[in-house]
C-alpha positions in Angstrom: 3.6 22.0 0.7 1.8 19.0 -0.4 3.8 15.8 -1.0 2.9 14.5 -4.5 4.4 12.2 -7.1 3.8 10.8 -10.5 5.3 7.5 -11.8 5.1 5.9 -15.2 6.3 2.3 -15.5 6.2 0.5 -18.9 7.4 -3.1 -19.5 6.5 -5.8 -22.0 4.0 -7.0 -19.5 2.4 -3.9 -18.1 1.9 -0.1 -18.7 1.2 1.7 -15.4 0.7 5.3 -14.4 0.4 6.3 -10.8 -0.1 9.7 -9.3 -0.7 10.4 -5.6 -0.9 13.1 -3.0 0.1 12.0 0.5 -1.7 15.1 1.9 -5.0 14.4 0.1 -8.6 13.8 1.1 -8.9 10.1 0.2 -10.0 10.5 -3.4 -9.2 7.6 -5.8 -9.5 7.1 -9.5 -8.6 3.5 -10.4 -8.6 1.7 -13.7 -6.6 -1.5 -13.6 -8.8 -4.2 -15.1 -8.9 -5.9 -11.7 -12.1 -4.7 -9.9 -11.3 -6.3 -6.5 -7.8 -4.8 -6.3 -9.4 -1.5 -7.2 -11.8 -2.0 -4.3 -8.8 -2.6 -2.0 -6.8 0.4 -3.3 -9.9 2.6 -2.7 -9.7 1.5 1.0 -6.0 2.5 1.2 -6.8 6.0 -0.3 -9.9 6.6 1.9 -8.4 5.4 5.2 -4.9 6.8 4.5 -6.2 10.2 3.3 -4.1 9.7 0.1 -5.4 10.9 -3.2 -4.5 8.0 -5.5 -4.9 7.6 -9.3 -3.8 4.3 -10.9 -4.1 3.4 -14.6 -2.9 0.0 -15.5 -2.9 -2.0 -18.7 -1.5 -5.5 -18.3 -1.4 -9.0 -19.6 -4.5 -10.1 -17.8 -5.2 -12.6 -20.5 -2.4 -14.6 -18.9 -3.3 -13.8 -15.3 -3.1 -10.9 -12.8 0.3 -11.6 -11.4 2.3 -9.0 -13.4 -0.3 -6.3 -13.0 -0.7 -6.8 -9.3 3.1 -6.8 -8.7 3.8 -3.9 -11.0 1.0 -1.8 -9.4 2.6 -2.5 -6.0 6.0 -1.5 -7.4 4.7 1.7 -9.0 2.8 2.8 -5.9 5.9 2.1 -3.8 8.0 4.2 -6.1 5.4 7.0 -5.9 5.3 6.9 -2.1 9.1 7.0 -1.9 9.3 10.0 -4.3 6.5 11.9 -2.5 7.9 11.4 1.0 11.4 12.5 0.0 14.0 12.5 2.8 11.4 11.7 5.4 12.2 14.8 7.5 9.5 15.5 10.1 7.4 12.4 9.7 6.4 10.0 12.5 8.1 7.2 10.6 6.2 4.3 12.3 2.6 3.5 11.9 0.3 0.7 13.1 -3.4 -0.1 12.9 -5.8 -2.8 14.0 -9.0 -3.0 11.8 -12.0 -5.2 12.3 -14.7 -6.1 9.8 -17.4 -8.4 11.3 -15.5 -11.6 12.3 -12.2 -10.5 10.7 -9.4 -8.6 12.4 -6.0 -7.6 11.0 -3.0 -5.7 12.2 -0.5 -3.8 10.1 2.7 -2.3 11.4 5.2 -0.4 9.2 8.4 1.5 9.4 9.7 3.9 6.8 13.2 2.6 7.6 14.7 2.6 4.1 15.0 -1.2 4.5 12.5 -3.2 2.5 11.1 -6.1 4.4 7.7 -7.9 4.3 6.3 -10.3 6.9 2.9 -11.5 5.6 0.9 -13.6 8.0 -2.3 -13.9 6.1 -4.1 -17.1 5.1 -7.1 -16.8 2.9 -9.8 -19.5 3.2 -10.5 -19.3 -0.5 -8.0 -19.1 -3.4 -10.2 -16.6 -5.3 -12.2 -13.6 -4.3 -14.4 -13.0 -7.3 -11.9 -13.1 -10.2 -9.0 -12.1 -8.0 -6.3 -14.7 -7.0 -5.6 -14.2 -3.3 -1.9 -15.1 -3.9 -1.5 -11.8 -5.6 -1.9 -9.8 -2.4 1.5 -10.9 -1.3 3.0 -10.0 -4.7 1.4 -6.5 -4.5 2.8 -5.9 -1.0 6.3 -7.3 -1.9 6.5 -5.0 -4.9 5.4 -2.1 -2.7 8.0 -2.6 0.1 10.8 -3.2 -2.3 10.3 0.2 -3.9 8.9 2.3 -1.0 11.8 1.1 1.3 9.6 0.2 4.2 9.5 -2.7 6.7 5.9 -4.0 6.7 4.3 -6.6 9.0 0.8 -7.7 8.1 -1.0 -10.2 10.2 -4.6 -11.4 10.0 -5.5 -12.3 13.6 -8.8 -13.9 12.8 -11.4 -14.2 10.1 -13.5 -16.7 8.1 -14.5 -14.6 5.1 -11.8 -13.9 2.5 -13.3 -10.7 1.4 -13.5 -9.4 5.0 -9.9 -10.5 5.7 -8.6 -8.7 2.6 -10.6 -5.6 3.5 -9.2 -5.4 7.0 -5.7 -5.8 5.7 -6.0 -2.9 3.2 -7.9 -0.6 5.6 -5.2 -1.2 8.3 -2.5 -0.6 5.7 -4.1 2.7 4.8 -4.4 3.7 8.5 -0.8 2.7 9.2 0.5 4.7 6.2 -1.4 7.7 7.4 0.1 7.5 10.9 3.6 7.0 9.7 3.5 9.7 7.1 1.8 12.3 9.3 4.0 15.4 10.0 5.3 15.3 13.6 5.3 18.9 14.9 8.0 18.0 17.5 10.3 16.7 14.7 9.9 19.4 12.1 12.8 19.4 9.7 14.5 16.5 11.5 15.1 13.0 10.1 13.5 10.5 12.6 16.6 8.3 13.0 19.7 8.3 15.3 21.7 7.6 12.1 20.7 10.9 10.6 19.4 9.4 7.4 16.7 6.9 6.4 
């Protein structure tokens, strides 16, 4: 059985539709009005083997803040819905990803407790037309609604594009590891508490 979800989120600031398949092949269909964020979400889909469709219309004439945050919220809601009670998953995931001079590490836990530690400093405030401050807002929205603990650290890097790409590729790989079915835990919630 494939783990799928569809989310629709409408506010006065944004209108967002997300559909995903956690057991996909890495296909993405992205239309957000923010090309660099789409490039990053494509990395998550590809390296996480998640089929991901995101359609977003937001108040980009103001700036990208509401759109980036609400896309993170919507993807987090969709992941939480698709993963369900978390029976039989590995729960924890981690990845180190390099790109030329940049190296980032992402570690996550489908704990049911939202938490974000974001140790990433970008040398530039903008990558193309995308404000690098909005990466934090995206991930904060995600963790709050997916119910995950997420540690993101850029260990080295000089090029902001490379840094961002290593973060999102590592995030995709860590998601894939955590969400993978564990054959030794089939039908069992991976917690001593009996629930997550």
